[in-house]
N, C-alpha and C positions, 0 to 999 in steps of 0.2 A: 553496582559501583558505590552506592551510597549507604551500604550496610553499616549500621552502628552495632557494635558488639563489644562485650567486655573482654579485654585481653590483658594479661598481667603486665603492669609497668615494671621497669627494671629494678626499682629499689623499694625497700620497706616504706620509706617516707612517701614515695609516689603512690603506693597502695593506700596509705592512710589518706592522702589527698584525694584519691579517686573515690574512696568510701565517703569522704566528707561531701562530695558533690555527685553522689550516685545518680541523681536525677538529671545531671547535665550531660548532653550528648557530646561524644568525642570519638575520634577515629582511631582505630588500631592500625598496625602496620599493613599497608595495602598499597597497591600500585594502580593509580587511576589515570595516569598520563604516560605518554611515550614521547620519545625525542627522535628527530631525524636531522642529522647534520646537513646543512645546505651544501651541495657540491661546490668545490672551489673556495670554500670559506678559509680565510686566514685564521690563525690562532689569536688568542688574546683579544676577543671582541668585547668592548666595554659598553657600547651603546648602539642603538639602531633606531631609526625613525622613518615612517612612511613619507613618500613624496606627495605633497598635495597636488591633485590634478592628474596623477598617474598611479592608480591603485596597484599596478604591477611592479612598482619600484620601491626599494628601500635603500636609504643610505646607512652604512654601517661604519663604525669607528673602531680602530684598533688602539690598544694601550700605548702604542708607540707613535701615534700621530697620523696614521694613514686612513683616509676616508675612501671607502669602496662602495660600489653600486651593486645591488642585488636585483636580478630580474626574477620576480616571483612566478611569472607565467612559464618561464623556462626552468625554474627551480635551480638557479645557479648564480654564483657571483660572476659578474662581467670582468673581463681582463682589464688590467690597468688600474691606476689610482686616480681617484677624482681630485684629491688634494693631499698634500703631505706637509707635516710640520712636526715639531718636537715639543716635549714638555718643557715648561719654563719654571719649574720649581717644586712640584710635588712628586714624591716617590711613588704615588699611585699611577702616574703617567697621565695620559689624556683620556678623560672619562665621560665627557658630556657632549651631546649633539642635539641641535634643534634646527628645524627648518621653518623659515618665515612663513606665516599663514598665506601670504600672496606669492609664494614661490613660483607658481606657474607664470606670473607676470614679471617678477624681478630676479628670480634665480638665486636668492640670498639664503645662506644657511650659516650656522654658528657652531663653534666648537669650544669646549672648555679645555684650555691648554695646560692646566695644572693650578695656576693661580690667576689666570686671566681668561676672558672670553674674546675670541677673535671672529671676524666676519669674512666670509668668502662670497663670491658671486660666480655662478656658472657661466661658461662661455657658450654662446649660441642659444638655441632653444632650450630652456630649462628642462622641458619634459622629455627631450630626447638626447640631450648632451650627456656625456660621461666624463667631462673634465671641467674643473673650475679654474678661474684665473689664479695663478699661484700667488699673486699679491693679495695680502689680506690687511684688514684694519683691526687694530685693537679697540674693542668696545669698552671693556673695563678691566683694569688690573688692580689686584688687591695686595699691595706690598706687605711683607712680613707675615703673610699667611703661609704656614709651613708645615712640614712633616706629612703625616697621613691624614690628619684631621682637617681636611680642606673642603669637605663636601664633594662637589663635583658634578652635580646635576644641573641641567638647564632645560627650559621648555616654555612653550606658549600654551595658554589655556585654549580649550576648544572654542571655536567660533570667535576667536580673538579678531578684532577689527582695528585695534589701536597700536599694534606692534609692541606690546608690553612683554618683556622677557623676564621670566622668573629664574632665580639662581639660588642654589643652596650652598652655604659655606659652613665649614666646621669651626670649632673653637680654637684651632691652631695650637692644640696641646696645652691650653691654659684654661682650666675649668672656670675661673672667675669671669672669663669673657661671656659666659652664658647669660648672666643677668645684667650685663652692661649694654647700653644702647649708643655708646659714643665711639664704637668701632664696628666693623662689618664681619666679625668673627662669630660663628654659631648662630647663623641667621637664615631666614628666607628673604631674599632681596627682590624688588621689582624695579626695573628700569625701562624707560621708553626708548627703543632703538630707532624709532621712525620720526620722532619730533612732532611738533604741532601739526604739520601738514600730512602726517601719516605716510610719508614716502621715505624709505631708507636711502641713504646716500646723499641727502641734501645737507646744506649748511646748517639748517635749523635742528638737525639731529643732536648737535653738540652744544649743550648748555654750559659747558665748562671749557672753553677754548684755551685757557691758560694751563690746563691740567692734562698732560699726555695720558694719564691713567683713566680719564673719564671722558668718554666720547658718547654721551647719551644725555637725555633729559629725564626729569622725574615725573612719574604719573601724578596727576593732580589729586588722586584719591589715596595716595600712600598715607599711612596713619601718623607718621612723625614729621610730615611736611610743615614747614613754616614755624609757627610759634609753639609746636609741641616739642617736648624734650626728645632727643634722639636724632640719629642721622636720617636724612630724607629717604635714602634707598631702602630702609628696613621695612619689611612687611610683618615679620614675626621673629621672635627671639626665644632664648632659653633652650637652645639645641646644642648637642655635643658634636655629632658628625652625621648630618642628614645626607648620607651618600647617595641615596636613591629616592626620588619622589615621582609622583605622576598625577595626572588628572583623569577622572572618570569620563570616558568619552560620551556617556549618555547624560550625566548630570552636571559635569564640570566640577564636582567635588574634588578637593585637593587632598592627597595622601602623602604623608611624610614618614619614611622609615628612618628612625634615628638610632645610630649605633651606641650602645651603652658602654659603661666603663667596666664594672665588675658585678653588677647586680641585676640589671634589667636591659633587655632589648625592647624597644617600644615602637608602636605604630600609631601615628597621630592622624586624625581625620578632621578636615575643615570643610564645612558646607560651602557650596559654590559662592564665589564672589561675583557681584554684578557690577560691571564697569560703570563708573559715574556715581556710585553710592559713597556716602561719607559717614563718619562716626555717628552712631545712633540711628542710622537708616537701615531698613531691611536690606539684606544682601551684603552688608558691610561686615567683614570679619578680620580686618587688619589689626595689628598690634597685639596679637595673642602672645602670651608667655607660656612656653611649654615646659618650664620648670628647671631645666639644667642650669646650674649644678646644685641648687638647693634641693631639688627633687631629681630622682632617677627613676622614671616610671612612677609607680605609686609609693616608692620607698623614699622616706625623708632622710636626706643626707646631712642636713644641718638643722638640728632640732630648734636652735634659737631663732632661726629665720623662717622655718616652715609656716608658723602661724601667721606671719605677716607677708608671705609671698604667695598671693593667689595665682593659680596657674590653671591651664587647660590640661587635664590628665589624658593619657593615651586611650585610644579605643581598644587597644590590645597590648599585652606585654608578656614576655616570657623570660626565663632565667638564663644565666650564663654558666659556663664551666660545667661542673659536675653536680650542680644543685638539682633537686627533684623538681619535676614539672609542677606548676602552680595552677589552681583552679581559677576560672572555670574552663579555660581552653586546653590546659594540659599539653601545651606544645613542648617538645623536648628541649633540653638545654642546648644553647647555641653559642656562637662566638661573635657574629656580626650580622644583624638583620639586613636583608637586601630586598627593597621593594622593587617591583610589585605593581600590578594593575588590577582594576576591577574588570573581570572578564565580560566582554560584550559580543563574543563571536558566535558562530553557528555550530562548530564541530563538536563542542562539549556542552550541550544545553544544560546538563546537570550542574555546571559551574556558573551559570548565568547569574550575575550580580555578586559573586564571591570575589574577594580581594585575594589574588594569588601572589605569594611572596616566597622568598628563599632565605637561607642563612649560609654565610660563608664559614661553615663549621671548620673547614680545613685551616682557617686562621689559627684555631686553637687545637688542631690535631684531630678534629672529629669530622665525620662525613658532612658534606654540603647537602642540605635537604630542602624540599619544597613543600609548603603547606598552603592552605587557603582558609580564610575566615569569612564568616557572613556578617556584614554590618547589621547592627541592631536597628530595627525599623524606627525606633523612637529616638535614635541618635545617641544612645548611651553606649557603654562598653559592649563589645562583641561577646556573645554568649556561646558561640559555636565555631569550632575549627575542625579541620580534617587534614589528615596527611595525604598528599598527592603522590609523593614518591620519597622513599627513605634515603636513597643514594642518588643524587643528581649525577648526570653523565659527565659533568665537568665542574671545576671550581666555578662558583656562581659569582659573576660580576654585576649582573643586572638582568632586566627583562625588556622586551620590546613588544609593540602591538602594531599590527598592520592596519590598513584602511578598513578591512572587514572585521576588525576586532579580534583577530586570532593572535595568539601569543607566541613569543620566541624567547629562548634563553640566550643571553649573552654571557659567554664564559671563556675560560682559558682554552678550551678545545675549539672554539669558534662560535658560529651562530646556528642555533638549532630551532627547527619548528617544534612546537609543542602541540600534541594532538591527543585524541583518546587512546587508551591502551590497546584497543583492538580496532583496526580499520578494515578487517576482512570484508570484501564485497562492497566497500563504501568508496573506493577510489578506482573505479573501473577504467578510467582513461589514464590512470597512472601518472598524474602530473603533480602529486604531492598534496593536493587539496581534496577534501571529501566532495564527491559529486553533488550531494544534496546541498552543499554550501556554495556551489559555484553558480554564476549566472547561467540560466538555461539548464541547470541540473547536470552539467558536464556533457550534454548531448549536442552541443554546437559542433557537429562533426567537421564542417568545412572551416571552422574557426574564423568566420567573417563577422563575429560580434552580434549575430542574430540567430534566433531559433525559428526556422521556417521549413516548408516542405523540401527546400533544396537539401537540407541536412539529411532528411530521411531518404530522399532519392539518391543522394551521393553515397550514403552508406549501403543501400541496397545494391546499387550499381557496383560498388567496390566489392561487396560480398559475393555477388554472382559472376564477377569477371572471370575470364579464363584463368588468369593468375590473380587470385583474390588480393585485395589491398591489405597489407599487414596491419594497417590501422584498424581494420575490422575485427581483429582479435580483441574484442571488447572486454572480455573477462580475463585477459592476459594469461590464457592457459597454454600458450605456445602454438596454437593452431586456430585457424578460422573455421568454425563449426556452427551447427544450428543453435547451440547455446548462446553464441555471440549475437546472432540475429534476434533471437527471442529477448535477450537481455536489453539490447539497444532499443528495440521497438517498444518494449514495456516502459523503459525509462523516458523515451521521447514523448509518448502519449501521456505519461504521468505528469510530465513537466508542462506540456501545453494544455493539459486538461484542467 
């Protein structure tokens, strides 16, 4: 899967670039991943997030405002709609979804409606309910944020205990907004949705009772809070359209995929922030300037301002349109970068620690593709990237990650599981997950949540029954035969041993 070989790039300029960095590893056209559409999936899935406290459930959002529930154990979308609403201003539709870290207790989740974030609460037991209260609360609304440059991602950091919601916004089609800090366009924002008591839904959540567009408080470690210049909600600036962001589930590092204008698509990386830190303290990384619109990636757009505009350069970048790939990564030209998660799952160990991302190439008439890059161990620019698939199965809107760290593609065609290109002999119980990655290696035959002698005896009894249990067709050959018995027993003892 990880073979590195020299294969001819498409243009003379690309050949020259490849020769200039002959020692740098890069991937040729190959297929390292495969996709399976989750049954019952609606089209136009823009975001999906795992349900805290129930690893078998995912909430998924459609571009037109419908929130649906996925049952991963049954490998299907459940019928009905959890919540329904419409876009309130962006032509991109509804694109962001986040679940409160204490969802198991409060049933609260959030959606990016277009130019605002709204809050819902599940009816009944959050971990078993499939319907939210249709009434919702507007948490933040950003007037005059328009067009397609609105950002549209929301999320909570791993192990968040303070209810701090992160939000990405675009520059609203005005490039000068990138370097301003007196508005909320072209930013990463952080707002406290729980208030000082860390309980959502209480009166102290709203520090701005006179403003209907602001139903939140400000985290005390935001960089522009108080006597610093800039609006209090801002965490980082200098971005054009950070449509998709994510946190590394293992390290809590923050990744920003920022869509370029005409020269570069860029991927920015920020080391993990530690709550309670302040400027100058270890773990504080607020206030970063990512350069737009003085810089676009590593390209200086305004020579008179570049020398006096210090910024944090991207960890990776690639070209747009028909330009030749640039070293060292040699990622092909794209149209709009779509982040992206650092892979922390089990099914594709060769991708462990790699940042998987895509490009909405169809925006510019090219195929949507998916690549991965390896972060530099020293924190500098990435030196290695690889193509995972040249033609994505759908227009790429985003990615998702479940509680086990496995990846999903959110796209025009629906929600797809991402797995290794070959799963032959690796999903013998045929539930859509590799057996080696499941609890009890997939051999919990009676599905009681434990691997014990009852599973072995139940399988043997079903196998030798006068009418064998069809579930004992362990290798899915279409018949219950000695191969099934041998395969199951071997898997059982390998798992318990």
